C-alpha positions as CSV (number, residue, x, y, z in Angstrom):
1,X,165.8,159.8,37.9
2,X,169.4,159.7,39.2
3,X,171.0,161.8,41.9
4,X,170.7,165.5,41.4
5,X,173.2,168.1,42.5
6,X,173.2,171.9,42.9
7,X,176.7,173.4,42.3
8,X,177.7,176.1,44.7
9,X,179.2,179.3,43.5
10,X,182.6,178.5,45.0
11,X,182.7,175.1,43.3
12,X,181.7,176.7,40.0
13,X,184.5,179.2,40.3
14,X,187.1,176.5,41.3
15,X,186.0,174.5,38.2
16,X,186.3,177.5,35.9
17,X,189.7,178.4,37.4
18,X,191.0,174.8,37.3
19,X,191.6,174.9,41.0
20,X,189.9,171.7,42.1
21,X,191.9,169.9,44.8
22,X,193.4,166.6,43.5
23,X,191.4,164.5,46.0
24,X,188.1,166.0,44.7
25,X,188.7,165.9,41.0
26,X,187.2,162.4,40.4
27,X,184.1,163.1,42.4
28,X,183.5,166.5,40.7
29,X,184.0,165.0,37.3
30,X,181.4,162.3,38.1
31,X,178.7,164.8,39.0
32,X,179.5,167.1,36.2
33,X,178.6,164.3,33.8
34,X,175.1,164.7,34.9
35,X,173.0,167.9,34.5
36,X,174.6,170.9,36.1
37,X,172.2,172.8,38.3
38,X,172.9,176.3,39.6
39,X,171.0,178.7,41.7
40,X,170.3,182.1,40.2
41,X,172.6,183.4,42.9
42,X,175.5,181.3,41.5
43,X,174.9,182.8,38.1
44,X,175.0,186.3,39.5
45,X,178.1,185.6,41.7
46,X,180.1,183.9,38.9
47,X,179.3,186.3,36.1
48,X,179.5,189.3,38.4
49,X,183.2,189.2,39.1
50,X,186.0,190.8,37.1
51,X,187.4,188.4,34.6
52,X,191.2,188.5,33.9
53,X,190.5,188.3,30.1
54,X,187.8,187.8,27.5
55,X,188.5,184.1,27.2
56,X,187.8,183.5,30.9
57,X,184.6,185.5,30.7
58,X,183.4,183.5,27.6
59,X,184.2,180.2,29.3
60,X,182.2,181.2,32.4
61,X,179.3,182.4,30.3
62,X,179.3,179.1,28.3
63,X,179.4,177.1,31.6
64,X,176.4,179.1,32.9
65,X,174.5,178.8,29.6
66,X,175.0,175.0,29.5
67,X,173.7,174.7,33.1
68,X,170.1,174.6,34.4
69,X,169.8,177.9,36.3
70,X,167.0,177.7,38.9
71,X,165.3,181.0,39.6
72,X,163.5,182.2,42.8
73,X,160.1,180.7,43.4
74,X,157.8,181.6,46.2
75,X,158.7,178.3,47.9
76,X,162.5,179.0,47.7
77,X,161.9,182.6,48.9
78,X,159.9,181.4,51.9
79,X,162.5,178.8,52.8
80,X,165.3,181.4,52.4
81,X,163.5,183.6,54.9
82,X,163.2,180.7,57.4
83,X,166.8,179.7,57.0
84,X,168.0,183.3,57.5
85,X,165.8,183.7,60.6
86,X,166.9,180.3,62.1
87,X,170.6,180.3,61.2
88,X,171.4,184.0,60.5
89,X,173.3,183.2,57.3
90,X,174.0,185.6,54.5
91,X,171.3,186.0,51.9
92,X,173.2,184.4,48.9
93,X,174.1,181.3,51.0
94,X,170.5,181.1,52.2
95,X,169.1,181.3,48.7
96,X,171.5,178.6,47.5
97,X,170.7,176.3,50.5
98,X,166.9,176.9,50.1
99,X,167.2,176.1,46.4
100,X,168.9,172.8,47.1
101,X,166.6,171.9,49.9
102,X,163.4,172.7,48.1
103,X,164.4,170.6,45.0
104,X,165.9,167.8,47.1
105,X,169.3,168.1,45.7
106,X,172.0,166.0,47.5
107,X,175.4,166.9,48.7
108,X,177.9,164.8,46.8
109,X,180.5,165.2,49.5
110,X,178.4,163.7,52.3
C-alpha cells in the first residue's frame, strides 16, 4: 500500500475555494490523486458552513461523498482524550489528529 493521507478541514476548504498557495498546488494535486481520507470532523466542518450558493454546496457535498470519511472509533476517542489532556487542544483538532495517528496517516508537508 502507498502513502496514506488525512486531509485537514482547512485544506479541504482551500481546495474547494480554489485558494491553494501556488507553491503547494503540485504537492496537493499529487496526494489528491490517491484516496482522499477525511475525519468525520472535517465532514461536519466543511458541510456545516454557509455556502455562498447552491453550486458551492453541491461541489462540497460531491467532494465529501467521493472521499473516505472516517468515523469515531473507541481507539480514536481514547487517543483524542489523551491528546486533549496532554496538549490542551480543541476537540475538533484533537479528533483529526487522533484519526491520523491511529491510522498511521502521514503528513505530506513534512
